[in-house]
C-alpha positions as CSV (number, residue, x, y, z in Angstrom):
1,M,12.7,-103.5,52.5
2,K,16.4,-104.4,51.9
3,K,16.2,-102.5,48.5
4,I,14.8,-99.4,50.2
5,I,17.6,-99.4,52.8
6,T,20.1,-99.8,50.0
7,H,18.6,-96.8,48.2
8,I,18.8,-94.7,51.3
9,I,22.5,-95.6,51.9
10,L,23.3,-95.0,48.2
11,V,21.6,-91.5,48.2
12,S,23.3,-90.5,51.5
13,S,26.7,-91.6,50.1
14,V,26.3,-89.6,46.9
15,L,25.2,-86.5,48.8
16,F,28.1,-86.8,51.1
17,L,30.4,-87.3,48.2
18,F,29.1,-84.1,46.5
19,A,29.4,-82.2,49.7
20,S,33.0,-83.4,50.1
21,C,33.8,-82.5,46.5
22,G,32.2,-79.1,46.9
23,R,34.4,-78.3,49.8
24,S,37.6,-79.7,48.5
25,N,38.7,-76.3,47.1
26,E,38.0,-74.6,50.3
27,E,40.1,-76.8,52.6
28,R,42.8,-74.1,52.7
29,I,40.3,-71.5,54.1
30,P,40.0,-71.8,57.9
31,D,36.7,-72.3,59.4
32,M,35.7,-68.9,60.8
33,S,32.3,-69.9,62.2
34,R,31.7,-68.0,65.4
35,S,31.2,-71.0,67.7
36,F,33.2,-69.7,70.8
37,A,33.2,-73.3,72.0
38,Q,35.5,-73.9,75.0
39,R,37.0,-77.0,73.4
40,S,37.3,-75.7,69.9
41,K,40.8,-75.0,68.5
42,K,39.4,-73.4,65.4
43,P,40.0,-69.7,64.9
44,M,36.8,-68.6,66.5
45,G,36.8,-71.1,69.3
46,T,37.8,-70.2,72.9
47,Y,40.3,-73.0,73.7
48,A,43.1,-70.5,74.3
49,A,40.9,-68.2,76.4
50,Y,39.8,-71.1,78.6
51,K,43.4,-72.2,79.2
52,M,44.3,-68.6,80.2
53,F,41.1,-68.5,82.3
54,Q,42.2,-71.6,84.1
55,S,45.6,-70.1,84.7
56,Q,44.0,-66.9,86.1
57,F,42.0,-69.0,88.6
58,S,44.4,-71.9,89.0
59,S,43.7,-72.3,92.7
60,Y,39.9,-72.8,92.1
61,Y,37.9,-75.6,90.5
62,I,36.2,-74.2,87.4
63,Y,32.7,-75.5,86.7
64,N,32.4,-75.8,83.0
65,H,28.8,-76.6,81.9
66,K,26.2,-76.3,79.1
67,K,23.2,-75.5,81.2
68,A,21.0,-72.4,81.4
69,F,21.6,-70.1,84.3
70,K,18.2,-70.9,85.8
71,E,19.4,-74.6,86.2
72,V,22.7,-73.6,87.8
73,A,21.6,-70.8,90.0
74,P,20.1,-73.0,92.8
75,L,23.6,-74.7,93.1
76,I,25.5,-71.4,93.6
77,E,25.8,-70.6,97.2
78,G,26.6,-67.3,98.9
79,S,28.8,-64.6,97.5
80,R,32.2,-64.2,95.9
81,N,31.3,-66.3,92.9
82,L,32.2,-65.5,89.2
83,Y,30.0,-66.5,86.3
84,F,31.7,-66.1,82.9
85,I,29.8,-66.2,79.5
86,V,31.3,-65.8,76.0
87,A,28.7,-66.0,73.2
88,D,27.8,-64.6,69.8
89,E,24.2,-64.0,70.9
90,F,23.1,-63.8,74.5
91,Y,19.3,-64.5,74.9
92,V,17.5,-64.6,78.2
93,D,13.9,-64.3,79.4
94,K,12.5,-62.2,82.2
95,E,12.8,-65.0,84.8
96,E,16.5,-65.6,84.0
97,V,17.3,-61.8,84.1
98,E,15.8,-61.7,87.6
99,L,17.8,-64.7,88.7
100,M,21.0,-63.2,87.3
101,L,20.4,-59.8,89.0
102,N,19.6,-61.6,92.3
103,Y,22.9,-63.5,91.9
104,V,24.9,-60.3,91.4
105,N,23.0,-58.5,94.2
106,E,24.2,-61.2,96.7
107,G,27.8,-60.1,96.1
108,N,28.8,-62.1,93.0
109,Q,30.3,-61.1,89.6
110,L,28.7,-61.7,86.2
111,F,30.8,-61.4,83.0
112,I,29.0,-61.4,79.6
113,A,30.9,-61.0,76.3
114,A,28.4,-61.1,73.4
115,S,27.9,-59.1,70.2
116,Y,24.1,-59.2,70.9
117,I,22.8,-58.9,74.4
118,S,19.1,-59.4,75.2
119,P,17.2,-56.1,75.5
120,L,15.6,-57.4,78.7
121,L,18.9,-57.2,80.5
122,L,20.0,-53.9,78.8
123,D,16.8,-52.1,79.6
124,T,17.0,-53.2,83.2
125,L,20.5,-51.7,83.4
126,H,19.4,-48.6,81.4
127,L,21.8,-49.3,78.5
128,D,21.4,-49.0,74.8
129,V,23.7,-50.7,72.3
130,W,24.5,-50.0,68.6
131,N,25.2,-53.2,66.6
132,S,26.6,-53.2,63.1
133,L,25.1,-56.6,62.6
134,S,23.3,-58.7,65.1
135,D,24.1,-62.1,63.6
136,L,27.0,-62.9,61.4
137,S,26.8,-65.8,58.9
138,L,27.7,-69.2,60.1
139,F,29.9,-69.6,57.1
140,T,33.0,-67.3,57.3
141,G,30.8,-64.2,57.8
142,S,29.8,-64.2,54.1
143,N,26.8,-62.0,54.7
144,H,28.7,-59.3,56.7
145,P,28.2,-55.9,55.0
146,F,31.7,-54.7,55.8
147,K,35.0,-55.9,54.5
148,M,37.7,-57.4,56.7
149,R,40.5,-55.1,57.8
150,R,42.8,-54.4,60.6
151,T,40.7,-53.7,63.7
152,D,41.8,-52.8,67.2
153,V,40.5,-52.6,70.8
154,T,42.0,-50.7,73.7
155,L,41.6,-50.4,77.5
156,A,40.4,-47.2,79.1
157,D,42.8,-47.2,82.0
158,T,45.8,-45.7,80.2
159,L,47.4,-44.8,83.5
160,N,47.9,-48.5,84.5
161,Y,47.8,-50.2,81.1
162,G,49.2,-47.6,78.7
163,N,47.9,-46.8,75.2
164,S,48.5,-50.2,73.7
165,K,46.2,-51.3,70.9
166,Y,45.4,-54.9,70.4
167,G,44.0,-56.0,67.1
168,F,43.9,-58.5,64.2
169,F,42.7,-58.7,60.7
170,Y,38.9,-59.1,61.0
171,Y,35.6,-57.2,60.6
172,S,35.6,-53.8,62.3
173,M,34.8,-54.1,66.0
174,S,32.6,-51.0,65.9
175,D,29.7,-52.1,68.2
176,H,29.4,-49.9,71.2
177,F,27.2,-48.6,74.0
178,K,25.2,-45.6,72.9
179,K,23.5,-44.9,76.2
180,I,25.2,-45.5,79.6
181,D,24.0,-44.6,83.0
182,S,27.2,-42.6,83.8
183,A,26.2,-42.4,87.5
184,N,26.7,-46.2,87.9
185,A,28.5,-47.6,84.8
186,T,32.3,-47.3,84.3
187,V,33.9,-47.6,80.8
188,L,36.7,-50.1,80.8
189,G,37.5,-50.4,77.1
190,Y,36.9,-49.1,73.6
191,G,36.4,-50.6,70.2
192,H,37.8,-49.7,66.8
193,T,35.8,-46.5,66.6
194,A,37.1,-45.3,70.1
195,K,33.6,-45.8,71.5
196,P,32.9,-47.8,74.7
197,N,32.6,-51.6,74.1
198,F,33.5,-52.8,77.6
199,I,31.8,-51.5,80.8
200,T,31.2,-52.5,84.3
201,I,28.1,-51.8,86.5
202,P,27.8,-52.2,90.2
203,Y,24.5,-53.9,91.2
204,G,23.7,-54.5,94.8
205,N,26.7,-56.1,96.5
206,G,28.1,-57.4,93.2
207,R,29.2,-56.3,89.8
208,I,28.3,-56.9,86.1
209,F,30.8,-56.8,83.3
210,L,29.6,-56.4,79.7
211,H,31.8,-56.7,76.6
212,L,30.4,-56.3,73.1
213,H,33.2,-58.1,71.2
214,P,33.4,-61.8,72.0
215,E,36.0,-62.0,69.2
216,V,38.7,-60.9,71.6
217,F,38.3,-64.2,73.4
218,S,38.8,-66.2,70.3
219,N,41.9,-68.3,69.5
220,Y,42.4,-66.1,66.4
221,F,42.7,-62.9,68.4
222,L,44.6,-64.2,71.5
223,L,47.3,-66.0,69.5
224,K,48.1,-63.0,67.4
225,E,51.0,-60.8,68.3
226,K,50.8,-59.7,72.0
227,N,47.0,-59.9,72.3
228,S,47.2,-62.3,75.2
229,E,48.1,-59.2,77.3
230,Y,44.7,-57.8,76.6
231,F,43.0,-60.8,78.1
232,E,45.3,-60.7,81.2
233,K,44.6,-57.0,81.7
234,L,40.9,-57.5,81.2
235,M,40.8,-60.3,83.7
236,S,42.5,-58.2,86.3
237,Y,39.3,-56.3,86.8
238,M,37.8,-59.5,88.2
239,N,38.7,-60.1,91.8
240,T,40.6,-63.4,92.1
241,N,39.4,-63.9,95.6
242,R,36.6,-66.1,94.5
243,K,34.6,-68.8,96.2
244,S,33.5,-70.6,93.0
245,V,34.2,-69.9,89.3
246,Y,31.8,-70.9,86.5
247,W,32.4,-70.9,82.7
248,S,29.2,-71.2,80.8
249,D,29.3,-72.9,77.4
250,Y,25.5,-72.8,77.1
251,Y,24.7,-69.3,75.7
252,R,27.3,-69.6,72.9
253,L,24.8,-71.9,71.2
254,G,22.5,-69.0,70.6
255,I,19.5,-70.7,72.2
256,Y,16.3,-68.7,72.6
257,P,14.5,-68.7,76.0
258,Q,12.4,-71.8,76.6
259,E,14.2,-73.5,73.7
260,S,15.9,-76.8,74.3
261,F,19.1,-77.5,72.4
262,S,19.2,-80.1,69.7
263,S,21.2,-80.6,66.5
264,F,18.0,-80.3,64.5
265,R,17.3,-76.8,65.9
266,V,20.9,-75.8,65.0
267,F,20.1,-76.8,61.4
268,M,16.8,-74.9,61.3
269,K,18.2,-71.8,62.9
270,H,20.8,-71.0,60.2
271,E,19.5,-70.5,56.7
272,P,22.2,-72.3,54.8
273,L,22.0,-75.4,57.0
274,R,18.2,-75.3,56.9
275,W,18.1,-75.3,53.1
276,A,20.7,-78.0,52.9
277,L,18.7,-80.2,55.3
278,L,15.4,-79.5,53.4
279,I,16.9,-80.2,50.0
280,T,18.5,-83.4,51.3
281,I,15.2,-84.7,52.8
282,F,13.2,-83.7,49.6
283,S,15.8,-85.5,47.4
284,L,15.7,-88.7,49.5
285,L,11.9,-88.7,49.5
286,T,11.7,-88.1,45.8
287,Y,14.2,-90.9,45.0
288,L,12.4,-93.3,47.3
289,L,9.0,-92.5,45.8
290,L,10.2,-93.0,42.3
291,A,12.0,-96.2,43.3
292,L,8.8,-97.6,44.8
293,I,6.7,-96.6,41.7
294,R,9.2,-98.2,39.3
295,R,9.7,-101.3,41.5
296,Q,8.6,-104.4,39.5
297,R,6.0,-106.6,41.1
298,A,7.0,-110.1,42.1
299,I,6.5,-112.7,39.3
300,P,4.6,-115.7,40.6
301,V,6.4,-119.1,40.4
302,I,4.7,-121.4,37.8
303,A,5.1,-125.1,38.4
304,A,6.8,-127.0,35.6
305,N,4.5,-129.2,33.4
306,T,4.4,-132.8,34.4
307,N,4.3,-135.8,32.0
308,S,0.6,-136.6,32.4
309,S,0.7,-139.4,29.8
310,V,2.8,-141.6,32.1
311,S,0.4,-141.0,34.9
312,F,-2.5,-141.8,32.6
313,V,-0.9,-145.1,31.5
314,E,-0.2,-146.0,35.2
315,T,-3.8,-145.3,36.1
316,I,-5.2,-147.3,33.2
317,G,-2.8,-150.2,34.0
318,R,-4.0,-150.2,37.7
319,L,-7.6,-150.2,36.4
320,Y,-7.1,-153.3,34.3
321,L,-5.2,-155.1,37.1
322,Q,-8.0,-154.4,39.5
323,R,-10.6,-155.7,37.0
324,K,-8.4,-158.8,36.3
325,D,-8.8,-158.3,32.5
326,H,-5.5,-159.9,31.7
327,H,-6.4,-160.9,28.2
328,N,-7.0,-157.2,27.3
329,I,-3.8,-156.2,29.0
330,V,-1.8,-158.9,27.0
331,H,-3.5,-157.8,23.8
332,K,-2.5,-154.2,24.3
333,M,1.0,-155.1,25.3
334,V,1.5,-157.2,22.2
335,T,-0.1,-154.6,20.0
336,Y,2.3,-151.9,21.3
337,F,5.2,-154.4,20.9
338,L,4.5,-155.1,17.3
339,E,4.0,-151.3,16.6
340,K,7.4,-150.8,18.1
341,I,9.0,-153.4,15.8
342,R,7.4,-151.8,12.7
343,R,8.3,-148.2,13.6
344,H,11.8,-148.8,15.1
345,Y,13.1,-151.7,13.2
346,Y,11.1,-151.3,10.0
347,L,10.0,-154.9,9.8
348,N,6.7,-156.4,8.6
349,T,4.9,-158.1,11.5
350,S,2.1,-159.6,9.5
351,S,3.9,-163.0,9.3
352,I,6.4,-164.4,12.0
353,T,8.8,-166.3,9.8
354,P,12.3,-167.5,10.5
355,E,13.7,-164.7,8.3
356,F,11.7,-162.2,10.5
357,V,13.0,-163.7,13.7
358,S,16.6,-163.5,12.3
359,S,16.2,-159.9,11.1
360,L,14.7,-158.8,14.5
361,S,17.5,-160.5,16.4
362,R,20.1,-158.8,14.3
363,K,18.6,-155.3,14.5
364,S,17.6,-155.4,18.2
365,G,20.6,-157.2,19.5
366,V,18.4,-159.8,21.3
367,P,19.6,-163.4,20.8
368,E,17.6,-165.2,18.1
369,Q,16.6,-167.9,20.6
370,E,15.1,-165.3,23.0
371,V,13.2,-163.7,20.1
372,K,11.8,-167.0,19.1
373,S,10.9,-167.8,22.7
374,T,9.1,-164.4,23.1
375,F,6.9,-164.9,20.1
376,Q,6.1,-168.5,21.2
377,Y,5.1,-167.2,24.7
378,I,2.9,-164.5,23.0
379,Q,1.1,-167.2,21.0
380,Q,0.7,-169.3,24.1
381,L,-1.0,-166.4,26.0
382,Q,-3.2,-165.5,23.1
383,E,-4.5,-169.2,23.0
384,A,-4.8,-169.6,26.8
385,A,-8.3,-169.6,28.4
386,T,-7.1,-167.7,31.5
387,I,-4.0,-165.6,32.2
388,S,-2.5,-165.0,35.6
389,D,-0.7,-162.0,37.1
390,A,2.5,-163.9,37.0
391,Q,2.2,-164.6,33.3
392,V,1.5,-160.9,32.5
393,L,4.6,-160.0,34.5
394,E,6.7,-162.6,32.6
395,L,5.5,-161.2,29.3
396,H,6.6,-157.7,30.4
397,T,10.0,-159.2,31.3
398,K,10.4,-160.8,27.9
399,L,9.4,-157.7,26.0
400,L,11.6,-155.3,27.9
401,P,15.0,-156.1,26.1
402,F,13.4,-155.0,22.8
403,F,12.6,-151.5,24.2
404,K,16.2,-150.9,25.5
405,S,17.8,-151.0,22.1
């Protein structure tokens, strides 16, 4: 198990290293992913817009949340409330459209800035929109069919706001409203093609604002030149006499109706991330499968061989002692002792002469008197009628010095 965990950590580290190396040459290119996140200070985040929004409604507490409107609507009381949404794609279901319209009808304001607005809402308001592209790539707009260029937006009220153009170097802001109910809707601004991109529609006792270019709320746009003036003028259309103000950070995630948000869904929604995730999972599984196949089986521990000859001798010795066959034991001890003398000291044991005793003493290092005493004791035991245990033990003691040399 530890090896498997080690393999997983190793593969993950290698993949992360490759990913880091692959991006090292792109560190100078800013991240242009269209997140429109309220806390993001990246080019397409809305940190600057949110700070200006706070300044606009400085006397109010702004509820910033990441919940669907259907979850927030029960908490909104009465009229004179503002609900502000900036998103790349604005998806809602029929239930949520009805809740939003009921909210506006009660005397509240709803502001939506999104490049794609759900047809359910547009059809209800009798609107039709032309989109150059409904969804830009997550990675710097790499799949956008148009090249980046200087692009501008203007406000329709030239009498109060003049003919100022506000722009930046980006993809052409050409999305516009093709069909407008002129009896109700009022055009408040135009895109790069001088076609309406910002309108307001009265509904019941309230008002709806729709803007097709959320890019104008990005840090990249607002921090260029005098573009912050555009935001200030745009916000002037919203009555500052509000009861509660809400900034929704939920719809900028591009979540479909009935879809709960999770990091995994973000990966699966965008094709580059989806392929990266699938390739990573497949690589890990392949590596682990190969590692398990090639894994060597555990080698069983084999016990070391024991010296069975010693055990055999001990067993035979106990057998003789139990049977009290001391003559036989003495005979075998003497036979083994004489064989030792012949093989180790190279002496002839057929005759025990004074010369033999002297030679054995000299070669074994045992004093000559002890050698003589040992052979006398052997002769005594061989001639004895009975032999006791003590005598066998004494013979062993006398023979022992000859086996130490």
